C-alpha positions as CSV (number, residue, x, y, z in Angstrom):
1,M,-43.9,18.8,61.3
2,H,-47.2,20.7,61.7
3,C,-49.7,18.6,63.6
4,R,-52.3,18.7,60.8
5,V,-49.7,17.3,58.4
6,A,-48.8,14.6,60.9
7,L,-52.5,13.7,61.3
8,S,-53.0,13.5,57.5
9,L,-50.1,11.1,57.3
10,F,-51.5,9.1,60.2
11,L,-54.9,8.8,58.6
12,A,-53.4,7.8,55.3
13,I,-51.7,4.8,56.9
14,A,-53.7,3.9,60.0
15,P,-55.2,0.4,59.8
16,F,-59.0,0.2,60.3
17,H,-58.7,-1.3,63.9
18,L,-56.8,1.9,64.9
19,L,-59.1,4.3,63.1
20,A,-62.0,2.7,65.0
21,Q,-60.5,3.9,68.2
22,A,-58.6,6.9,66.9
23,P,-57.1,9.4,69.3
24,P,-58.1,13.1,69.4
25,A,-57.1,15.1,66.4
26,G,-53.4,15.6,66.0
27,V,-52.5,12.9,68.6
28,L,-50.9,9.6,67.5
29,P,-51.4,6.4,69.5
30,A,-49.3,6.0,72.6
31,P,-46.3,3.7,72.2
32,M,-46.3,0.3,73.8
33,P,-44.5,0.4,77.2
34,P,-41.3,-1.7,77.7
35,L,-41.1,-4.9,79.8
36,G,-41.4,-4.3,83.5
37,A,-38.5,-4.7,85.9
38,E,-40.2,-7.8,87.4
39,Q,-39.7,-9.7,84.2
40,F,-35.9,-9.3,84.4
41,A,-35.8,-10.0,88.2
42,A,-37.7,-13.3,87.5
43,R,-35.0,-14.2,84.9
44,R,-32.2,-13.6,87.3
45,T,-34.0,-15.8,89.9
46,A,-34.5,-18.5,87.3
47,V,-30.8,-18.4,86.4
48,A,-29.8,-18.7,90.0
49,A,-32.2,-21.7,90.4
50,A,-30.8,-23.5,87.3
51,I,-27.3,-23.0,88.5
52,A,-28.1,-24.2,92.1
53,K,-29.9,-27.3,90.7
54,A,-26.9,-28.2,88.6
55,H,-24.3,-27.5,91.3
56,A,-25.9,-28.4,94.6
57,N,-24.1,-27.4,97.8
58,Q,-21.6,-25.3,95.7
59,P,-21.4,-21.5,96.2
60,C,-21.6,-19.8,92.8
61,V,-21.1,-16.3,91.4
62,V,-22.6,-14.8,88.2
63,L,-20.8,-11.9,86.6
64,V,-22.1,-10.2,83.5
65,R,-20.6,-7.0,82.0
66,G,-22.7,-4.9,79.7
67,A,-21.4,-3.2,76.6
68,G,-18.7,-0.6,77.2
69,K,-18.8,3.1,76.3
70,Q,-19.4,3.4,72.6
71,A,-16.8,4.8,70.2
72,D,-19.2,6.8,68.1
73,F,-22.1,9.2,68.4
74,G,-24.7,6.6,67.4
75,T,-27.5,5.2,69.5
76,F,-26.1,3.0,72.3
77,A,-26.8,-0.7,71.8
78,Q,-26.7,-3.0,74.8
79,D,-25.4,-6.6,74.7
80,Q,-28.3,-9.0,74.3
81,D,-27.6,-11.4,77.2
82,F,-26.9,-8.5,79.6
83,F,-30.2,-6.9,78.6
84,Y,-32.0,-10.2,78.9
85,L,-31.0,-10.3,82.6
86,S,-31.2,-6.6,83.5
87,G,-33.5,-4.7,81.1
88,V,-30.9,-1.8,81.4
89,S,-29.5,-0.2,78.3
90,E,-26.7,2.0,79.5
91,P,-22.9,1.7,78.9
92,G,-20.2,0.6,81.3
93,I,-22.3,-1.3,83.8
94,A,-22.3,-4.9,85.2
95,L,-24.5,-7.2,87.3
96,L,-23.5,-9.6,90.0
97,L,-25.4,-12.5,91.5
98,V,-24.1,-14.5,94.5
99,I,-25.8,-17.9,95.0
100,G,-25.3,-19.7,98.3
101,A,-24.5,-23.3,98.8
102,D,-28.2,-23.8,99.7
103,G,-29.3,-22.2,96.4
104,A,-30.5,-19.0,97.9
105,L,-29.8,-15.8,95.9
106,L,-27.7,-13.9,98.4
107,R,-26.8,-11.0,96.2
108,D,-28.6,-9.4,93.3
109,E,-26.7,-6.3,92.4
110,L,-26.5,-3.9,89.5
111,L,-23.2,-2.0,89.3
112,V,-23.2,1.4,87.6
113,P,-20.8,4.4,87.3
114,P,-21.2,7.2,89.9
115,H,-23.2,10.3,88.8
116,S,-21.2,12.7,86.6
117,P,-22.6,16.2,86.1
118,F,-20.3,16.7,83.1
119,A,-21.6,13.5,81.4
120,A,-25.2,14.5,82.3
121,T,-24.7,17.8,80.5
122,W,-23.8,16.1,77.3
123,D,-25.6,12.8,77.3
124,G,-28.4,13.1,79.9
125,R,-28.8,11.5,83.3
126,F,-27.9,7.9,83.8
127,L,-28.5,5.5,86.7
128,A,-26.3,6.2,89.8
129,P,-25.4,3.9,92.7
130,G,-28.1,3.9,95.4
131,A,-31.6,2.9,96.4
132,D,-33.3,4.9,93.5
133,A,-31.5,2.9,90.8
134,A,-32.3,-0.4,92.6
135,Q,-35.9,0.5,92.8
136,R,-36.1,1.6,89.2
137,T,-34.4,-1.5,87.8
138,G,-35.7,-4.2,90.2
139,F,-32.3,-5.2,91.6
140,Q,-31.9,-5.7,95.3
141,T,-29.0,-3.2,95.3
142,A,-27.3,-0.8,93.0
143,G,-23.6,-0.3,93.7
144,N,-20.6,1.5,92.2
145,V,-19.1,-0.4,89.2
146,R,-15.7,1.1,90.1
147,S,-15.6,-1.1,93.1
148,L,-16.1,-4.3,91.0
149,E,-12.6,-5.6,91.4
150,A,-12.7,-5.2,95.2
151,T,-16.2,-6.8,95.2
152,L,-15.0,-9.8,93.2
153,A,-12.0,-10.3,95.5
154,E,-14.6,-10.6,98.3
155,V,-17.2,-12.9,96.7
156,L,-14.6,-15.1,94.9
157,A,-12.4,-15.6,98.0
158,A,-11.4,-19.1,98.9
159,D,-13.0,-20.8,101.9
160,A,-11.1,-22.4,104.8
161,A,-10.5,-25.5,102.6
162,G,-9.0,-23.3,99.8
163,K,-12.0,-23.8,97.5
164,R,-13.5,-20.8,95.6
165,P,-17.0,-20.4,94.3
166,L,-17.7,-21.3,90.7
167,L,-17.8,-18.3,88.4
168,F,-20.5,-18.1,85.7
169,T,-19.9,-15.5,83.0
170,L,-20.3,-15.0,79.3
171,V,-17.4,-16.8,77.5
172,K,-18.5,-16.1,73.9
173,P,-18.4,-12.8,72.1
174,A,-21.5,-10.7,73.0
175,A,-24.1,-9.9,70.4
176,R,-25.7,-6.5,70.4
177,L,-28.8,-5.1,68.8
178,G,-29.0,-6.0,65.2
179,S,-26.6,-8.9,65.6
180,T,-26.9,-12.5,66.5
181,P,-24.8,-14.8,68.7
182,S,-23.3,-16.5,65.6
183,K,-22.5,-13.3,63.8
184,A,-20.8,-11.9,66.9
185,N,-18.8,-15.1,67.2
186,D,-17.8,-15.1,63.5
187,A,-16.6,-11.5,63.7
188,A,-14.6,-12.1,66.8
189,N,-13.0,-15.1,65.3
190,G,-12.1,-13.1,62.2
191,I,-10.3,-10.5,64.3
192,N,-8.5,-13.2,66.4
193,K,-7.2,-15.0,63.3
194,D,-6.1,-11.8,61.5
195,K,-2.3,-11.9,61.6
196,L,-2.2,-8.1,61.6
197,D,-4.6,-7.9,64.6
198,G,-5.0,-11.0,66.7
199,R,-7.1,-9.6,69.5
200,S,-9.0,-11.9,71.7
201,S,-12.6,-11.2,72.5
202,R,-13.6,-9.0,75.5
203,E,-15.1,-12.2,77.1
204,D,-11.8,-14.1,76.7
205,A,-9.9,-11.2,78.2
206,L,-12.1,-11.1,81.2
207,S,-11.7,-14.8,81.9
208,L,-7.9,-14.6,81.6
209,V,-7.7,-11.6,83.9
210,L,-9.9,-13.2,86.6
211,K,-8.1,-16.5,86.5
212,A,-4.8,-14.7,86.9
213,A,-6.1,-12.7,89.8
214,H,-7.9,-15.6,91.6
215,K,-5.8,-18.8,91.6
216,D,-7.6,-22.0,90.7
217,L,-10.8,-20.1,89.8
218,Q,-13.1,-22.2,87.7
219,V,-15.0,-20.3,85.0
220,E,-18.2,-21.7,83.6
221,S,-20.2,-20.7,80.5
222,L,-23.4,-18.7,81.4
223,E,-24.6,-18.9,77.7
224,R,-25.4,-22.6,78.3
225,I,-28.1,-21.5,80.7
226,L,-29.2,-18.3,79.1
227,H,-29.5,-19.6,75.6
228,A,-31.7,-22.5,76.8
229,M,-34.0,-19.9,78.4
230,R,-34.2,-17.3,75.7
231,P,-36.3,-19.3,73.1
232,H,-39.1,-19.6,75.7
233,K,-40.9,-16.3,75.6
234,S,-43.1,-14.9,78.5
235,E,-46.5,-13.4,77.8
236,A,-45.0,-10.0,78.1
237,E,-42.3,-10.8,75.5
238,V,-44.9,-12.3,73.2
239,A,-46.9,-9.0,73.4
240,V,-43.8,-7.0,72.4
241,L,-43.0,-9.4,69.5
242,R,-46.6,-9.3,68.4
243,R,-46.7,-5.5,68.3
244,C,-43.3,-5.3,66.6
245,S,-44.5,-7.8,63.9
246,E,-47.6,-5.7,63.3
247,I,-45.5,-2.6,62.8
248,A,-43.2,-4.4,60.4
249,A,-46.2,-5.7,58.4
250,E,-47.7,-2.2,58.3
251,G,-44.4,-0.7,57.1
252,I,-44.2,-3.3,54.2
253,A,-47.8,-2.8,53.3
254,E,-47.4,0.9,53.1
255,T,-44.4,0.4,50.9
256,M,-46.4,-1.8,48.5
257,K,-49.1,0.9,48.2
258,S,-46.5,3.6,47.6
259,C,-44.3,1.7,45.2
260,E,-43.9,3.0,41.7
261,V,-41.6,1.9,38.9
262,H,-39.4,5.0,39.0
263,H,-38.6,4.6,42.7
264,Y,-35.2,3.5,44.0
265,E,-34.9,0.6,46.3
266,Y,-33.7,2.9,49.1
267,Q,-37.0,4.9,48.8
268,L,-39.0,1.8,49.5
269,A,-36.9,1.2,52.6
270,A,-37.4,4.8,53.7
271,T,-41.2,4.4,53.3
272,A,-41.2,1.4,55.7
273,R,-38.8,3.1,58.1
274,F,-41.1,6.1,58.3
275,V,-43.9,3.9,59.4
276,F,-41.7,2.1,61.9
277,S,-40.7,5.3,63.5
278,L,-44.2,6.8,63.5
279,R,-45.4,3.7,65.3
280,G,-42.8,4.0,68.0
281,A,-40.5,1.2,66.9
282,G,-36.8,1.2,67.7
283,P,-33.8,0.8,65.4
284,D,-33.8,-1.7,62.6
285,A,-33.6,-5.4,63.5
286,Y,-31.2,-5.8,60.5
287,A,-30.2,-3.8,57.5
288,A,-33.1,-3.3,55.0
289,I,-33.2,-5.9,52.2
290,V,-35.0,-4.4,49.2
291,G,-34.0,-6.3,46.1
292,G,-35.5,-5.4,42.8
293,G,-35.1,-7.8,39.8
294,P,-31.8,-9.7,40.1
295,N,-31.0,-8.1,43.5
296,G,-33.9,-10.2,44.8
297,C,-31.8,-13.3,44.3
298,V,-29.1,-12.0,46.7
299,L,-30.2,-13.4,50.1
300,H,-28.9,-10.6,52.3
301,Y,-28.7,-7.8,49.7
302,N,-28.7,-4.4,51.4
303,T,-27.1,-1.9,49.0
304,C,-30.6,-0.7,47.9
305,D,-29.4,1.7,45.1
306,R,-31.1,0.2,42.1
307,Q,-33.9,2.2,40.3
308,L,-36.9,-0.1,39.8
309,Q,-37.8,-1.3,36.3
310,A,-41.3,-2.1,35.1
311,D,-40.7,-5.9,35.1
312,D,-38.9,-6.1,38.5
313,L,-40.1,-8.4,41.2
314,I,-39.1,-7.0,44.5
315,V,-38.1,-9.0,47.6
316,M,-38.5,-6.8,50.6
317,D,-37.2,-8.2,53.9
318,Y,-37.2,-5.5,56.6
319,A,-38.3,-5.1,60.2
320,P,-37.6,-2.9,63.2
321,T,-37.0,-3.7,66.9
322,L,-39.3,-2.8,69.7
323,H,-37.8,-2.4,73.2
324,G,-34.8,-4.5,72.1
325,Y,-36.8,-7.3,70.5
326,A,-36.6,-8.1,66.8
327,T,-39.1,-9.4,64.3
328,D,-38.5,-10.6,60.7
329,V,-40.9,-10.2,57.8
330,T,-40.5,-10.6,54.0
331,R,-42.9,-10.0,51.1
332,T,-42.4,-10.2,47.4
333,F,-44.3,-7.9,45.1
334,P,-44.1,-6.5,41.5
335,A,-42.8,-3.0,40.9
336,S,-45.6,-2.3,38.4
337,G,-48.3,-3.4,40.8
338,K,-49.3,-6.3,38.5
339,F,-47.7,-9.7,38.4
340,S,-46.6,-11.2,35.1
341,P,-47.8,-14.8,34.6
342,E,-44.3,-16.0,35.4
343,Q,-44.0,-13.8,38.5
344,R,-47.4,-14.9,39.7
345,K,-46.5,-18.6,39.5
346,L,-43.3,-18.1,41.4
347,V,-45.0,-16.1,44.2
348,Q,-48.0,-18.5,44.4
349,D,-45.7,-21.5,44.6
350,V,-43.7,-20.0,47.5
351,H,-46.9,-19.0,49.2
352,D,-48.3,-22.5,48.9
353,I,-45.1,-24.0,50.3
354,Q,-45.1,-21.5,53.2
355,T,-48.8,-22.3,54.0
356,A,-48.0,-26.0,54.2
357,L,-45.0,-25.4,56.5
358,I,-46.9,-23.1,58.8
359,A,-49.5,-25.8,59.3
360,D,-46.7,-28.0,60.8
361,V,-45.7,-25.4,63.4
362,K,-47.0,-26.6,66.8
363,P,-45.6,-28.0,70.1
364,G,-43.4,-31.0,69.5
365,A,-42.6,-30.1,65.9
366,S,-39.0,-30.3,64.7
367,L,-37.4,-27.4,62.8
368,A,-35.2,-29.9,61.1
369,A,-38.2,-31.8,59.8
370,I,-39.9,-28.6,58.6
371,G,-36.7,-27.7,56.8
372,K,-36.6,-31.1,55.1
373,K,-40.2,-30.8,54.0
374,C,-39.4,-27.3,52.6
375,A,-36.5,-28.6,50.5
376,E,-38.6,-31.5,49.1
377,M,-41.5,-29.2,48.2
378,L,-39.2,-26.7,46.4
379,K,-37.6,-29.5,44.4
380,E,-40.9,-31.0,43.5
381,R,-41.8,-27.6,41.9
382,G,-38.5,-27.4,40.1
383,Y,-36.7,-24.9,42.4
384,R,-33.4,-25.2,44.2
385,N,-33.3,-25.1,48.0
386,D,-31.0,-22.2,48.9
387,H,-31.6,-21.8,52.7
388,G,-33.4,-23.1,55.7
389,P,-37.0,-21.9,56.3
390,C,-36.9,-21.4,60.0
391,H,-35.1,-19.7,62.9
392,H,-36.0,-18.5,66.3
393,V,-36.7,-14.7,66.9
394,G,-36.3,-12.7,70.1
395,L,-33.7,-10.3,71.3
396,A,-31.7,-11.5,68.2
397,V,-33.3,-11.8,64.8
398,H,-31.7,-15.2,64.8
399,D,-32.2,-16.1,68.5
400,P,-30.5,-19.1,70.1
401,H,-31.6,-22.3,68.4
402,V,-33.8,-25.1,69.8
403,D,-35.0,-27.8,67.3
404,V,-38.1,-29.1,69.0
405,L,-40.8,-26.5,69.4
406,A,-42.8,-25.7,72.5
407,A,-45.6,-23.3,73.3
408,G,-44.3,-19.8,73.8
409,M,-41.5,-20.1,71.2
410,V,-41.4,-17.6,68.3
411,I,-39.9,-18.6,65.0
412,T,-40.0,-17.6,61.3
413,V,-41.2,-19.6,58.4
414,E,-39.5,-18.3,55.2
415,P,-39.3,-20.5,52.1
416,G,-37.7,-18.9,49.1
417,A,-37.1,-19.7,45.4
418,Y,-34.6,-17.8,43.2
419,L,-34.5,-17.9,39.4
420,R,-31.2,-16.3,38.9
421,D,-31.1,-16.9,35.2
422,K,-34.3,-15.0,34.9
423,G,-33.4,-12.2,37.3
424,M,-36.1,-12.7,39.8
425,G,-36.5,-14.3,43.2
426,C,-39.2,-14.7,45.8
427,R,-39.1,-15.1,49.6
428,I,-42.2,-14.9,51.9
429,E,-41.5,-14.8,55.6
430,D,-43.7,-14.5,58.7
431,T,-43.0,-14.4,62.4
432,I,-44.9,-17.2,64.1
433,L,-45.8,-17.8,67.7
434,V,-46.1,-21.4,68.8
435,T,-49.3,-21.8,70.8
436,A,-50.6,-24.6,73.0
437,T,-52.8,-25.8,70.1
438,G,-50.8,-24.8,67.0
439,N,-49.6,-21.3,66.0
440,E,-50.4,-17.7,65.5
441,V,-49.0,-15.7,62.6
442,L,-47.9,-12.4,64.2
443,S,-47.1,-10.7,60.9
444,K,-50.4,-11.6,59.2
445,H,-51.4,-7.9,58.6
446,V,-49.7,-7.7,55.2
447,P,-50.9,-9.9,52.3
448,S,-48.7,-12.5,50.7
449,T,-50.9,-13.9,47.9
450,P,-50.7,-12.4,44.4
451,D,-54.3,-11.4,44.2
452,A,-54.3,-9.7,47.6
453,I,-51.0,-8.0,46.9
454,E,-52.3,-6.6,43.6
455,A,-55.5,-5.3,45.4
456,L,-53.4,-3.6,48.1
457,M,-51.0,-2.0,45.6
458,A,-54.0,-0.4,43.8
459,K,-54.6,1.7,46.9
460,P,-52.9,5.0,47.6
461,G,-50.0,4.8,50.0
462,V,-48.3,7.2,52.4
463,L,-46.3,8.8,49.5
464,S,-49.6,9.4,47.6
465,V,-51.3,11.7,50.0
466,P,-51.3,15.4,49.1
467,V,-49.1,16.5,52.0
468,G,-46.5,13.8,51.1
469,L,-43.0,14.4,49.7
470,P,-42.6,15.2,45.9
471,R,-42.4,12.0,43.9
């Protein structure tokens, strides 16, 4: 794209706080950098400390394998728990921690394939064993993954009394980008129970192989430790989630401004995706949900092939990832740009409920209690309660669950009401940071009240600028 065209599009969608510090002509803002290697090193140290505390005077080994070589030409997606401990998104690698009986982290090793000139020609350069890879990733050492079996024979060897170290590894199906732990587990269970398939998960297979190779080896779940850690976000994680939420909000806001009755649902999704990509976001956190009219009553609708009608109310639930982290934002707006009285009441009711629920988000609050309050408020207004209003957000759009909130956790608040007999639904969702004194709405940059939505939709959007695509 010619730089003047790109700049015109940027100026059309840039929020005021970015225009105030706009870069030189033709230059878009620099993307946010990923988390530093020290963040992941600190997590590995914390895992070792948690294991040592629970198993005093017991040597322990942690083994985590990353996602294998992909079977397609798409973008590689690393397993979430492996990424959480390593920050490395390359296929066919593993990490190994050895924890001494005194709790010391004796080995902190990343294992990667040796350099392949052939692979580099096709796919680019990857990490290779050696000091350079260790320095870049923050591991103590970077070894050859092809020696993993021999290394395990060494670190899992029995002592003079015949006792082996405890092995901690992932025992549940791994979730990748765009997935969640529960979705990954459900999919693996479906394959296992399929009478014409019956495969076990990769994690089950690993445990069986290691137990067969190392007699009396005791395998412990690493998820129990990791999934208690993941809901507690560091300041660096919060910064990524805040920026990702801002990008999601901007994408939906631009979609509102660009929306016209003759558009198709997929064109609304494409408008938001354009903004996501322009702002440096990664792949989608989940498939775009853009439901016009009756499709807005299908909670995870993602076909997006309906042409919008003048009286459609649109539920748009769509967000990207940024450096592996997901966010989750939903708004409901009229295809025509103006709410009918019935649409206005529905959206205002859901907004008022969400406002009351967000006020309860603070340290010590219970998600179960917030869910109960949501159900009661919906029923008081004559609506049915179709889903819970909250879930944690992080590497997964539905991150591991903790009921009682603490500062540094990030959740959603998303009440919804669906009038299926009238062909319209409403869901309003924001990503919320729990702070020491209450909360911060990370996705506040897109309006959710009927009046503010109508005012925004009266403005020209990215598809309205002269250099835009034909409409």
